[in-house]
KENU-894169 format. One record per residue (C-alpha): residue number from 1; x, y, z; chain. Coordinates in nm, 4 decimals. Layout:
<rs>
<NUM, <X, Y, Z>, A>;
...
</rs>
This chain:
<rs>
<1, <-18.3860, 17.1386, 3.5564>, A>;
<2, <-18.2374, 17.2785, 3.2934>, A>;
<3, <-18.3647, 17.3574, 2.9554>, A>;
<4, <-18.3735, 17.5065, 2.6417>, A>;
<5, <-18.6055, 17.4790, 2.3627>, A>;
<6, <-18.6975, 17.6676, 2.0241>, A>;
<7, <-19.0652, 17.6226, 1.9089>, A>;
<8, <-19.1565, 17.8473, 1.5701>, A>;
<9, <-19.4855, 17.8062, 1.5382>, A>;
<10, <-19.7307, 17.9569, 1.2352>, A>;
<11, <-19.4647, 18.2238, 1.1593>, A>;
<12, <-19.5296, 18.4284, 0.7917>, A>;
<13, <-19.2639, 18.7912, 0.8261>, A>;
<14, <-19.4086, 19.1222, 0.8512>, A>;
<15, <-19.2114, 19.2485, 0.5439>, A>;
<16, <-19.3064, 19.1589, 0.1681>, A>;
<17, <-18.9592, 19.0639, 0.0581>, A>;
<18, <-18.8952, 18.8007, 0.3453>, A>;
<19, <-19.2494, 18.5630, 0.2715>, A>;
<20, <-19.2156, 18.2374, 0.1902>, A>;
<21, <-19.4081, 17.9679, -0.0071>, A>;
<22, <-19.6476, 17.8840, 0.3555>, A>;
<23, <-19.5533, 17.9568, 0.7282>, A>;
<24, <-19.2703, 17.8408, 0.9177>, A>;
<25, <-19.3392, 17.5787, 1.2135>, A>;
<26, <-19.0612, 17.3668, 1.3298>, A>;
<27, <-18.9395, 17.2797, 1.6945>, A>;
<28, <-18.5414, 17.2909, 1.7967>, A>;
<29, <-18.5613, 17.0562, 2.1555>, A>;
<30, <-18.3066, 17.0486, 2.3991>, A>;
<31, <-17.9776, 16.8564, 2.2897>, A>;
<32, <-18.1007, 16.9034, 1.9121>, A>;
<33, <-17.8398, 16.9437, 1.6577>, A>;
<34, <-17.9402, 17.1099, 1.3245>, A>;
<35, <-17.8891, 17.1637, 0.9593>, A>;
<36, <-18.0659, 17.3755, 0.6712>, A>;
<37, <-17.9603, 17.3045, 0.3791>, A>;
<38, <-18.0405, 17.3859, -0.0264>, A>;
<39, <-17.9325, 17.5863, -0.2345>, A>;
<40, <-17.7936, 17.9531, -0.3009>, A>;
<41, <-18.0780, 18.1978, -0.2398>, A>;
<42, <-18.3123, 17.9292, -0.0744>, A>;
<43, <-18.3849, 18.1233, 0.2429>, A>;
<44, <-18.1629, 17.9379, 0.4994>, A>;
<45, <-17.9611, 18.2765, 0.5988>, A>;
<46, <-18.4052, 18.4302, 0.6325>, A>;
<47, <-18.4700, 18.1504, 0.8449>, A>;
<48, <-18.1228, 18.2053, 1.0843>, A>;
<49, <-18.2020, 18.5276, 1.0856>, A>;
<50, <-18.5894, 18.4433, 1.2118>, A>;
<51, <-18.4566, 18.2616, 1.4920>, A>;
<52, <-18.2508, 18.5392, 1.6129>, A>;
<53, <-18.5446, 18.8100, 1.6340>, A>;
<54, <-18.4041, 18.9951, 1.3125>, A>;
<55, <-18.6982, 18.9741, 1.0782>, A>;
<56, <-19.0265, 19.0174, 1.2690>, A>;
<57, <-19.3655, 18.8659, 1.2209>, A>;
<58, <-19.7028, 18.9281, 1.0942>, A>;
<59, <-19.8716, 18.6383, 1.2483>, A>;
<60, <-19.7051, 18.3507, 1.4423>, A>;
<61, <-19.3711, 18.3304, 1.6607>, A>;
<62, <-19.0728, 18.2641, 1.7762>, A>;
<63, <-19.0764, 18.0896, 2.1182>, A>;
<64, <-18.7229, 18.0586, 2.3169>, A>;
<65, <-18.7842, 17.8330, 2.6344>, A>;
<66, <-18.5085, 17.8367, 2.8857>, A>;
<67, <-18.4206, 17.8513, 3.2114>, A>;
<68, <-18.1001, 17.9924, 3.1646>, A>;
<69, <-18.0976, 18.4260, 3.2813>, A>;
<70, <-17.9931, 18.5164, 3.0140>, A>;
<71, <-18.1144, 18.7058, 2.7621>, A>;
<72, <-18.1844, 18.5518, 2.3937>, A>;
<73, <-17.9581, 18.7407, 2.2042>, A>;
<74, <-17.7014, 18.6265, 2.4360>, A>;
<75, <-17.8106, 18.3078, 2.4373>, A>;
<76, <-17.8633, 18.2493, 2.0191>, A>;
<77, <-17.5270, 18.3580, 1.8391>, A>;
<78, <-17.4394, 18.3334, 1.4708>, A>;
<79, <-17.1474, 18.3888, 1.2753>, A>;
<80, <-17.1664, 18.4495, 0.8712>, A>;
<81, <-16.9388, 18.6377, 0.6200>, A>;
<82, <-17.1487, 18.9273, 0.7248>, A>;
<83, <-16.9925, 18.9186, 1.0377>, A>;
<84, <-16.6282, 18.9203, 0.8624>, A>;
<85, <-16.7256, 19.2346, 0.6705>, A>;
<86, <-16.8337, 19.4122, 1.0510>, A>;
<87, <-16.4961, 19.2966, 1.2104>, A>;
<88, <-16.2567, 19.4129, 0.9234>, A>;
<89, <-16.4527, 19.7826, 0.9304>, A>;
<90, <-16.4514, 19.7449, 0.5568>, A>;
<91, <-16.6101, 20.1613, 0.5062>, A>;
<92, <-16.3295, 20.2844, 0.6353>, A>;
<93, <-16.0674, 20.0392, 0.4642>, A>;
<94, <-15.9303, 20.0080, 0.1088>, A>;
<95, <-15.9447, 19.7027, -0.0810>, A>;
<96, <-15.4814, 19.7681, -0.1531>, A>;
<97, <-15.4927, 19.8431, 0.2266>, A>;
<98, <-15.3885, 19.4849, 0.3473>, A>;
<99, <-15.0663, 19.5185, 0.0798>, A>;
<100, <-14.9518, 19.8847, 0.2538>, A>;
<101, <-14.7446, 19.8283, 0.5575>, A>;
<102, <-14.7454, 20.1733, 0.6938>, A>;
<103, <-15.1041, 20.2195, 0.6336>, A>;
<104, <-15.2153, 19.8576, 0.7851>, A>;
<105, <-15.0691, 19.9620, 1.1014>, A>;
<106, <-15.3051, 20.1968, 1.1092>, A>;
<107, <-15.5438, 19.9188, 1.1596>, A>;
<108, <-15.6723, 19.7062, 1.4883>, A>;
<109, <-15.4377, 19.4892, 1.6444>, A>;
<110, <-15.7161, 19.1905, 1.6247>, A>;
<111, <-15.6170, 19.1219, 2.0489>, A>;
<112, <-15.8532, 19.4634, 2.0729>, A>;
<113, <-16.1399, 19.2908, 1.9463>, A>;
<114, <-16.0959, 19.0271, 2.2700>, A>;
<115, <-16.1490, 19.2864, 2.5351>, A>;
<116, <-16.3763, 19.1763, 2.8020>, A>;
<117, <-16.2047, 18.7917, 2.8400>, A>;
<118, <-16.0245, 18.6568, 3.0463>, A>;
<119, <-15.6890, 18.6160, 3.0028>, A>;
<120, <-15.7995, 18.2028, 3.0943>, A>;
<121, <-16.0761, 18.1948, 2.8394>, A>;
<122, <-15.8481, 18.3477, 2.5807>, A>;
<123, <-15.6254, 18.1364, 2.6221>, A>;
<124, <-15.7942, 17.7999, 2.5994>, A>;
<125, <-15.9537, 17.8984, 2.2816>, A>;
<126, <-15.6616, 18.0620, 2.0469>, A>;
<127, <-15.4655, 17.7779, 2.1789>, A>;
<128, <-15.7838, 17.4368, 2.1103>, A>;
<129, <-15.8091, 17.6579, 1.7408>, A>;
<130, <-15.3899, 17.7294, 1.6780>, A>;
<131, <-15.4372, 18.0987, 1.6557>, A>;
<132, <-15.2334, 18.2174, 1.9396>, A>;
<133, <-15.0296, 18.3623, 1.6699>, A>;
<134, <-15.2647, 18.5875, 1.5143>, A>;
<135, <-15.3641, 18.7747, 1.8682>, A>;
<136, <-15.1091, 19.0801, 1.7877>, A>;
<137, <-15.1124, 19.0779, 1.3835>, A>;
<138, <-15.3147, 19.3811, 1.2981>, A>;
<139, <-15.6578, 19.2458, 1.1685>, A>;
<140, <-15.6585, 19.3706, 0.7764>, A>;
<141, <-15.3033, 19.1619, 0.7562>, A>;
<142, <-15.5140, 18.8347, 0.8030>, A>;
<143, <-15.6299, 18.5835, 0.5522>, A>;
<144, <-15.9449, 18.4782, 0.5198>, A>;
<145, <-15.9205, 18.1576, 0.6861>, A>;
<146, <-15.7125, 18.3677, 0.9358>, A>;
<147, <-15.9943, 18.5785, 0.9994>, A>;
<148, <-16.2722, 18.3391, 0.9632>, A>;
<149, <-16.0912, 18.1489, 1.2553>, A>;
<150, <-16.0668, 18.4065, 1.4581>, A>;
<151, <-16.4148, 18.5081, 1.4273>, A>;
<152, <-16.4944, 18.1445, 1.5220>, A>;
<153, <-16.2462, 18.1587, 1.8764>, A>;
<154, <-16.4088, 18.4944, 1.9633>, A>;
<155, <-16.7745, 18.3963, 1.9714>, A>;
<156, <-16.6830, 18.0256, 2.0986>, A>;
<157, <-16.5957, 18.2474, 2.3421>, A>;
<158, <-16.9351, 18.4049, 2.4507>, A>;
<159, <-17.0295, 18.0453, 2.5334>, A>;
<160, <-17.3509, 18.0637, 2.3311>, A>;
<161, <-17.6305, 17.8007, 2.4079>, A>;
<162, <-17.7315, 17.7870, 2.0350>, A>;
<163, <-17.4556, 17.8944, 1.8255>, A>;
<164, <-17.5891, 17.9060, 1.4700>, A>;
<165, <-17.2653, 17.8892, 1.1723>, A>;
<166, <-17.3546, 17.9643, 0.8483>, A>;
<167, <-17.1261, 17.7806, 0.5890>, A>;
<168, <-16.8132, 17.7989, 0.8687>, A>;
<169, <-16.5535, 17.6009, 0.6668>, A>;
<170, <-16.5781, 17.8674, 0.3998>, A>;
<171, <-16.1772, 17.9614, 0.3402>, A>;
<172, <-16.0353, 17.7316, 0.6091>, A>;
<173, <-15.7953, 17.4293, 0.4613>, A>;
<174, <-15.8741, 17.0652, 0.5871>, A>;
<175, <-15.6277, 17.0399, 0.8945>, A>;
<176, <-15.8288, 17.3735, 1.0051>, A>;
<177, <-16.2139, 17.1920, 0.8921>, A>;
<178, <-16.1113, 16.9157, 1.0949>, A>;
<179, <-16.0124, 17.0799, 1.4108>, A>;
<180, <-16.2828, 17.3167, 1.3713>, A>;
<181, <-16.5255, 17.0469, 1.3758>, A>;
<182, <-16.3328, 16.8666, 1.6620>, A>;
<183, <-16.3490, 17.1859, 1.8620>, A>;
<184, <-16.7468, 17.1881, 1.8070>, A>;
<185, <-16.7885, 16.8631, 1.8753>, A>;
<186, <-16.5784, 16.9208, 2.2085>, A>;
<187, <-16.7286, 17.2215, 2.2799>, A>;
<188, <-17.0823, 17.0841, 2.2872>, A>;
<189, <-17.0064, 16.8038, 2.4923>, A>;
<190, <-16.7861, 16.9916, 2.7468>, A>;
<191, <-17.0910, 17.2231, 2.7764>, A>;
<192, <-17.5021, 17.2278, 2.6785>, A>;
<193, <-17.4313, 17.4339, 2.3498>, A>;
<194, <-17.6669, 17.3242, 2.0133>, A>;
<195, <-17.5543, 17.3348, 1.6854>, A>;
<196, <-17.7314, 17.5158, 1.4145>, A>;
<197, <-17.5571, 17.4615, 1.0563>, A>;
<198, <-17.5859, 17.6962, 0.7583>, A>;
<199, <-17.4807, 17.4946, 0.4758>, A>;
<200, <-17.5526, 17.4436, -0.0039>, A>;
<201, <-17.2951, 17.1248, 0.0187>, A>;
<202, <-17.4342, 16.7953, 0.2016>, A>;
<203, <-17.0662, 16.6528, 0.2033>, A>;
<204, <-17.0594, 17.0030, 0.5057>, A>;
<205, <-17.2806, 16.8030, 0.7024>, A>;
<206, <-17.0953, 16.6731, 1.0063>, A>;
<207, <-17.1604, 16.3176, 1.0860>, A>;
<208, <-17.2710, 16.4668, 1.5085>, A>;
<209, <-17.6098, 16.6392, 1.3700>, A>;
<210, <-17.8880, 16.5156, 1.4486>, A>;
<211, <-18.1620, 16.6560, 1.1854>, A>;
<212, <-18.1329, 16.8419, 0.8571>, A>;
<213, <-18.3841, 17.1003, 0.7082>, A>;
<214, <-18.4078, 17.0819, 0.3604>, A>;
<215, <-18.4940, 17.4433, 0.1925>, A>;
<216, <-18.5338, 17.5366, -0.1708>, A>;
<217, <-18.7249, 17.8793, -0.3163>, A>;
<218, <-18.8486, 17.9424, 0.0319>, A>;
<219, <-19.0377, 17.6239, 0.1028>, A>;
<220, <-18.9342, 17.3751, 0.3588>, A>;
<221, <-18.9142, 16.9713, 0.2871>, A>;
<222, <-19.0508, 16.8052, 0.5518>, A>;
<223, <-18.7054, 16.7932, 0.8538>, A>;
<224, <-18.5326, 16.4330, 0.8612>, A>;
<225, <-18.2543, 16.2771, 0.9931>, A>;
<226, <-17.9119, 16.3197, 0.8097>, A>;
<227, <-17.8381, 15.9650, 0.7155>, A>;
<228, <-18.2014, 15.9831, 0.5482>, A>;
<229, <-18.1592, 16.2877, 0.3807>, A>;
<230, <-17.7960, 16.2007, 0.2491>, A>;
<231, <-17.9530, 15.8583, 0.1222>, A>;
<232, <-18.2137, 16.0677, -0.0327>, A>;
<233, <-18.0146, 16.0953, -0.3889>, A>;
<234, <-18.3697, 16.2187, -0.5427>, A>;
<235, <-18.4345, 16.4628, -0.2853>, A>;
<236, <-18.0359, 16.5440, -0.3213>, A>;
<237, <-18.0944, 16.6437, -0.6866>, A>;
<238, <-18.4048, 16.8588, -0.6593>, A>;
<239, <-18.2518, 17.0341, -0.4596>, A>;
<240, <-17.9447, 17.1053, -0.6422>, A>;
<241, <-18.0772, 17.1075, -0.9787>, A>;
<242, <-17.7256, 17.2246, -1.1725>, A>;
<243, <-17.5164, 16.8931, -1.1110>, A>;
<244, <-17.7464, 16.6928, -1.4163>, A>;
<245, <-17.7010, 17.0528, -1.6381>, A>;
<246, <-17.5186, 17.0563, -1.9492>, A>;
<247, <-17.2870, 17.2857, -2.0074>, A>;
<248, <-17.4530, 17.6103, -2.1875>, A>;
<249, <-17.2478, 17.7717, -2.4597>, A>;
<250, <-16.9805, 18.0162, -2.4144>, A>;
<251, <-17.0179, 18.3290, -2.5598>, A>;
<252, <-16.7496, 18.2979, -2.9452>, A>;
<253, <-16.4922, 18.4358, -2.9181>, A>;
<254, <-16.2090, 18.4963, -3.1591>, A>;
<255, <-15.9168, 18.2145, -3.0685>, A>;
<256, <-15.5601, 18.4050, -3.0849>, A>;
<257, <-15.2461, 18.3103, -3.0065>, A>;
<258, <-15.1008, 18.4806, -2.6823>, A>;
<259, <-14.8044, 18.7899, -2.7241>, A>;
<260, <-14.6409, 18.6601, -2.4950>, A>;
<261, <-14.4576, 18.3705, -2.4033>, A>;
<262, <-14.4330, 18.3553, -1.9514>, A>;
<263, <-14.7239, 18.5301, -1.7832>, A>;
<264, <-14.5392, 18.5038, -1.4913>, A>;
<265, <-14.2056, 18.5347, -1.3525>, A>;
<266, <-14.0649, 18.5546, -1.0031>, A>;
<267, <-13.6852, 18.4826, -0.8860>, A>;
<268, <-13.6045, 18.5393, -0.4732>, A>;
<269, <-13.9570, 18.6930, -0.4129>, A>;
<270, <-13.8841, 18.8057, -0.0771>, A>;
<271, <-14.2162, 18.9069, 0.1233>, A>;
<272, <-14.1779, 19.1130, 0.4511>, A>;
<273, <-14.4368, 19.2803, 0.6970>, A>;
<274, <-14.2619, 19.4031, 0.9911>, A>;
<275, <-14.1004, 19.1412, 1.1975>, A>;
<276, <-14.2953, 18.8942, 1.0023>, A>;
<277, <-14.1966, 18.7254, 0.7027>, A>;
<278, <-14.4646, 18.5827, 0.4134>, A>;
<279, <-14.2504, 18.4089, 0.1163>, A>;
<280, <-13.9122, 18.4287, 0.1047>, A>;
<281, <-13.6979, 18.3157, -0.1563>, A>;
<282, <-13.9660, 18.2156, -0.4148>, A>;
<283, <-13.9524, 18.1010, -0.7916>, A>;
<284, <-14.2450, 18.0371, -0.9745>, A>;
<285, <-14.2714, 18.0695, -1.3802>, A>;
<286, <-14.5893, 18.0297, -1.5272>, A>;
<287, <-14.5778, 18.0179, -1.9219>, A>;
<288, <-14.8484, 18.0882, -2.1758>, A>;
<289, <-15.1417, 17.8838, -2.1838>, A>;
<290, <-15.0214, 17.7112, -1.8663>, A>;
<291, <-15.3388, 17.5658, -1.5873>, A>;
<292, <-15.1969, 17.5507, -1.2196>, A>;
<293, <-15.3122, 17.5349, -0.9215>, A>;
<294, <-15.1504, 17.7550, -0.6433>, A>;
<295, <-15.1872, 17.5036, -0.2493>, A>;
<296, <-15.1224, 17.5827, 0.0833>, A>;
<297, <-15.2547, 17.6399, 0.4024>, A>;
<298, <-15.4284, 17.9194, 0.5450>, A>;
<299, <-15.1826, 18.2230, 0.5880>, A>;
<300, <-14.9140, 18.0045, 0.3425>, A>;
<301, <-14.9081, 18.3412, 0.1155>, A>;
<302, <-15.0994, 18.2092, -0.1676>, A>;
<303, <-15.3044, 18.5005, -0.2121>, A>;
<304, <-14.9722, 18.7830, -0.0826>, A>;
<305, <-14.8027, 18.6506, -0.4008>, A>;
<306, <-15.1307, 18.6662, -0.6363>, A>;
<307, <-15.1312, 19.0472, -0.4869>, A>;
<308, <-14.8064, 19.0616, -0.6684>, A>;
<309, <-14.9236, 18.9698, -1.0097>, A>;
<310, <-15.2869, 19.1568, -0.9935>, A>;
<311, <-15.0785, 19.4653, -0.9215>, A>;
<312, <-15.2439, 19.5106, -0.5925>, A>;
<313, <-14.8675, 19.4967, -0.3900>, A>;
<314, <-14.6680, 19.7933, -0.4061>, A>;
<315, <-14.3925, 19.5407, -0.2720>, A>;
<316, <-14.3759, 19.4515, -0.6541>, A>;
<317, <-14.1567, 19.6762, -0.7347>, A>;
<318, <-13.8604, 19.6188, -0.4811>, A>;
<319, <-13.8690, 19.2221, -0.5851>, A>;
<320, <-13.7669, 19.0347, -0.9506>, A>;
<321, <-14.0748, 19.0227, -1.1054>, A>;
<322, <-14.1795, 18.9715, -1.4749>, A>;
<323, <-14.5840, 18.9086, -1.5832>, A>;
<324, <-14.6456, 18.8924, -1.9635>, A>;
<325, <-14.2911, 18.9344, -2.0308>, A>;
<326, <-14.2103, 19.2209, -1.9003>, A>;
<327, <-14.0473, 19.3390, -1.5964>, A>;
<328, <-14.2580, 19.4790, -1.3750>, A>;
<329, <-14.1413, 19.8988, -1.2770>, A>;
<330, <-14.0717, 19.9212, -1.6786>, A>;
<331, <-14.2997, 20.1453, -1.7563>, A>;
<332, <-14.6906, 19.9684, -1.7344>, A>;
<333, <-14.9053, 20.0780, -1.5378>, A>;
<334, <-15.1022, 19.8441, -1.2931>, A>;
<335, <-15.4535, 19.8814, -1.5552>, A>;
<336, <-15.1748, 19.7464, -1.8575>, A>;
<337, <-15.1678, 19.4458, -1.5745>, A>;
<338, <-15.4909, 19.4618, -1.5120>, A>;
<339, <-15.6531, 19.4342, -1.8938>, A>;
<340, <-15.4986, 19.1058, -1.9005>, A>;
<341, <-15.6581, 18.9076, -1.6208>, A>;
<342, <-15.9360, 18.8303, -1.4985>, A>;
<343, <-15.9860, 18.8225, -1.0959>, A>;
<344, <-16.1624, 18.6694, -0.8422>, A>;
<345, <-16.0479, 18.6739, -0.4149>, A>;
<346, <-16.1937, 18.6583, -0.0880>, A>;
<347, <-16.0603, 19.0305, -0.0870>, A>;
<348, <-16.2028, 19.1481, -0.3673>, A>;
<349, <-16.5571, 18.9990, -0.2259>, A>;
<350, <-16.4822, 19.1121, 0.1506>, A>;
<351, <-16.4566, 19.4613, -0.0341>, A>;
<352, <-16.6682, 19.4668, -0.2641>, A>;
<353, <-17.0679, 19.5447, -0.0504>, A>;
<354, <-17.2207, 19.8620, -0.2044>, A>;
<355, <-17.5028, 19.8886, -0.2153>, A>;
<356, <-17.5552, 19.8516, -0.6252>, A>;
<357, <-17.7409, 19.6640, -0.9099>, A>;
<358, <-17.5263, 19.2417, -0.9806>, A>;
<359, <-17.5475, 19.3941, -1.3234>, A>;
<360, <-17.3101, 19.6798, -1.2224>, A>;
<361, <-17.0936, 19.4455, -1.0020>, A>;
<362, <-17.0244, 19.2195, -1.2516>, A>;
<363, <-16.9777, 19.4634, -1.5412>, A>;
<364, <-16.7235, 19.6270, -1.3473>, A>;
<365, <-16.4918, 19.3874, -1.4514>, A>;
<366, <-16.4411, 19.5248, -1.7281>, A>;
<367, <-16.3182, 19.8141, -1.6203>, A>;
<368, <-16.0791, 19.6459, -1.2765>, A>;
<369, <-16.2956, 19.8841, -1.0460>, A>;
<370, <-16.4841, 19.7646, -0.6825>, A>;
<371, <-16.7366, 19.9525, -0.8330>, A>;
<372, <-16.8657, 20.0235, -1.1209>, A>;
<373, <-16.8196, 20.4213, -1.2715>, A>;
<374, <-16.8096, 20.4522, -1.6245>, A>;
<375, <-17.0497, 20.3591, -1.8208>, A>;
<376, <-17.0870, 20.0732, -2.0670>, A>;
<377, <-17.0800, 20.0085, -2.3772>, A>;
<378, <-17.3821, 19.8188, -2.5729>, A>;
<379, <-17.0818, 19.5497, -2.6861>, A>;
<380, <-17.0240, 19.5014, -2.2649>, A>;
<381, <-17.3713, 19.5150, -2.1689>, A>;
<382, <-17.4223, 19.2618, -2.3929>, A>;
<383, <-17.1343, 19.0558, -2.2957>, A>;
<384, <-17.2512, 19.1047, -1.9072>, A>;
<385, <-17.5481, 18.9583, -2.0117>, A>;
<386, <-17.4707, 18.6582, -2.1421>, A>;
<387, <-17.2049, 18.5883, -1.9032>, A>;
<388, <-17.5349, 18.5973, -1.5982>, A>;
<389, <-17.6860, 18.3679, -1.7902>, A>;
<390, <-17.4445, 18.1410, -1.8505>, A>;
<391, <-17.3962, 18.1356, -1.4851>, A>;
<392, <-17.7540, 18.1077, -1.4549>, A>;
<393, <-17.7344, 18.5017, -1.2196>, A>;
<394, <-17.9824, 18.6693, -1.4445>, A>;
<395, <-18.2163, 18.6905, -1.2418>, A>;
<396, <-18.0058, 18.8485, -0.9886>, A>;
<397, <-17.9465, 19.1609, -1.2256>, A>;
<398, <-18.1740, 19.3802, -1.0782>, A>;
<399, <-18.1452, 19.3178, -0.7267>, A>;
<400, <-17.8631, 19.4981, -0.4871>, A>;
<401, <-17.5665, 19.3550, -0.3974>, A>;
<402, <-17.5793, 19.3337, -0.0340>, A>;
<403, <-17.9239, 19.1729, -0.0491>, A>;
<404, <-17.8284, 18.8630, -0.1474>, A>;
<405, <-17.6881, 18.5048, -0.0142>, A>;
<406, <-17.2952, 18.4923, 0.0296>, A>;
<407, <-17.2884, 18.2508, -0.2426>, A>;
<408, <-17.5577, 18.4526, -0.4787>, A>;
<409, <-17.2816, 18.7488, -0.4137>, A>;
<410, <-16.9650, 18.5028, -0.5122>, A>;
<411, <-17.1768, 18.3842, -0.8397>, A>;
<412, <-17.1936, 18.7666, -0.9097>, A>;
<413, <-16.7980, 18.7439, -0.8720>, A>;
<414, <-16.7306, 18.4851, -1.0373>, A>;
<415, <-16.9131, 18.6589, -1.3475>, A>;
<416, <-16.6979, 19.0161, -1.3081>, A>;
<417, <-16.4271, 18.8070, -1.3360>, A>;
<418, <-16.4946, 18.6475, -1.7405>, A>;
<419, <-16.7230, 18.9311, -1.8544>, A>;
<420, <-16.4070, 19.1117, -2.0533>, A>;
<421, <-16.2465, 18.7612, -2.2365>, A>;
<422, <-15.9167, 18.7570, -1.9940>, A>;
<423, <-15.6085, 18.6205, -2.1362>, A>;
<424, <-15.5052, 18.4815, -1.7540>, A>;
<425, <-15.7609, 18.3801, -1.5612>, A>;
<426, <-15.6908, 18.4157, -1.1633>, A>;
<427, <-15.9102, 18.2018, -0.9245>, A>;
<428, <-15.8785, 18.2208, -0.5335>, A>;
<429, <-16.1225, 18.0428, -0.3693>, A>;
<430, <-16.3914, 18.1112, -0.6663>, A>;
<431, <-16.6328, 17.8291, -0.5592>, A>;
<432, <-16.6636, 17.9092, -0.1534>, A>;
<433, <-16.9731, 17.9338, -0.0593>, A>;
<434, <-17.1661, 17.7785, -0.3874>, A>;
<435, <-17.4531, 17.5101, -0.3441>, A>;
<436, <-17.3803, 17.1739, -0.5126>, A>;
<437, <-17.5119, 17.2626, -0.8263>, A>;
<438, <-17.3297, 17.5603, -0.8930>, A>;
<439, <-16.9809, 17.4444, -0.7945>, A>;
<440, <-17.0606, 17.1778, -1.0791>, A>;
<441, <-17.1853, 17.4358, -1.3069>, A>;
<442, <-16.9077, 17.6491, -1.2602>, A>;
<443, <-16.6518, 17.4109, -1.2535>, A>;
<444, <-16.7424, 17.2627, -1.5415>, A>;
<445, <-16.7143, 17.6149, -1.6720>, A>;
<446, <-16.3619, 17.7363, -1.6287>, A>;
<447, <-16.2828, 17.3724, -1.7924>, A>;
<448, <-16.4226, 17.4482, -2.0366>, A>;
<449, <-16.2675, 17.8591, -2.1311>, A>;
<450, <-15.9663, 17.7643, -1.9657>, A>;
<451, <-15.9554, 17.4942, -2.2847>, A>;
<452, <-15.9614, 17.7535, -2.4898>, A>;
<453, <-15.6128, 17.8881, -2.7126>, A>;
<454, <-15.3831, 18.1204, -2.5574>, A>;
<455, <-15.5756, 18.0826, -2.2042>, A>;
<456, <-15.3669, 18.0532, -1.8668>, A>;
<457, <-15.5102, 17.9962, -1.5280>, A>;
<458, <-15.3877, 17.9973, -1.1130>, A>;
<459, <-15.6263, 17.8299, -0.8986>, A>;
<460, <-15.6496, 17.8523, -0.5537>, A>;
<461, <-15.8695, 17.6686, -0.3524>, A>;
<462, <-15.8141, 17.3760, -0.0231>, A>;
<463, <-16.0771, 17.1659, -0.1495>, A>;
<464, <-15.8944, 16.9187, -0.3651>, A>;
<465, <-16.2467, 16.8179, -0.5293>, A>;
<466, <-16.2796, 17.1329, -0.6530>, A>;
<467, <-15.9656, 17.1125, -0.8582>, A>;
<468, <-16.1255, 17.1872, -1.2935>, A>;
<469, <-15.9848, 16.8367, -1.4364>, A>;
<470, <-15.8006, 17.0764, -1.7083>, A>;
<471, <-15.4471, 17.1333, -1.4722>, A>;
<472, <-15.1885, 16.9660, -1.4468>, A>;
<473, <-14.9145, 17.1841, -1.2747>, A>;
<474, <-14.9079, 17.2948, -0.8774>, A>;
<475, <-14.7352, 17.4795, -0.6767>, A>;
<476, <-14.7532, 17.4369, -0.2989>, A>;
<477, <-14.6797, 17.7393, -0.0246>, A>;
<478, <-14.5945, 17.6554, 0.3621>, A>;
<479, <-14.7253, 17.8785, 0.6088>, A>;
<480, <-14.3907, 18.0558, 0.7367>, A>;
<481, <-14.2778, 18.0190, 1.1255>, A>;
<482, <-14.1573, 18.3689, 1.2311>, A>;
<483, <-13.9415, 18.3780, 1.6222>, A>;
</rs>
């Protein structure tokens, strides 16, 4: 008779840096689907690593009981942001490479990462998630959402017994989230696969989850049924305490009128890579002080459009583009443009994987660099400290950026976008990975900051509820169909 069960019995990690408030003990039985939920840095991913044998015990054990002959590493597979980092091999690529067509052509084609799978399996799963058209594109040219869909599909093709999904909906548009949910449900019905969700927001819990394990500050609360958890408002507020907190005072800055009338003016923008057209005849005018939401599905060209504004895309020179009342290419440098802009995007997050203190990552916003290569003056240090405290990230200042959680990393990159008091704030999926409380905090900070005189905002998200109330204009992009 087929069987599968995971028992964690009084587990204490060998290394002190992975210690918990008490030994870990719980059981995932056959056919059960679980979710670990809690704030950023609570320890959710650590438990997932323990289950996979990545963290060794000083005492206790993780026991996997299965009648299958496959080894444990084949029975249990996981997907997280870290896997996207390894997928794109960022160490051998540079941040702007995605926008440079010649250099992008030297990077791998998505299909090459599916070697070893049968044509039948590739066709089945790529059709399920509607990603067939991505297979012949270079990995570096895929959007963050497209990369996630490709990675999820690739892991599903291995047919794991337990699939660990770490914040799987991050970067996916609404149709893709619905498709993924249906795809997982269908896969479980047709096989013995079980799911373990690692999430930071109650709304990300699917209705087919059986048990929820709440976690905070490396302490596990008693596991409970998903409906019981969702109705326990007291527990949810205890987990995500920032939900009810008042907004801290922002650093006082001198309010002044902008020295430009139009932040962005695009006239018939056309972006093409080889035979693939991303944007065609796009017009857009953003005036000083306006607040815009830039919306559209995965692969519709949102990040490409913003790469023109931020000086990262060389095709800006072959298009009619005016920034801050100056025609692009009229003598200004990339750094002249960037010094006016506070910018956060999934691409920055993907390529900003340096083993450096979080304070340095935040302070690099003054220099618009991936890494801190210049010394901050005292004023810049003070501003960085203030903004880290405002975002409740000051406790991370001396920790290595690569050793904190995905949500904590996104929080530090948000600080990086604010430190220099930018005139134009461009936030591309800024709240992804933040827990329920941190999302509320960050949203209130964005609204307060952008209510100041002379502040212009462009905001990208796939979640309607994440759009700040201060936004009153929308631009919607539609993915082009390429033959």
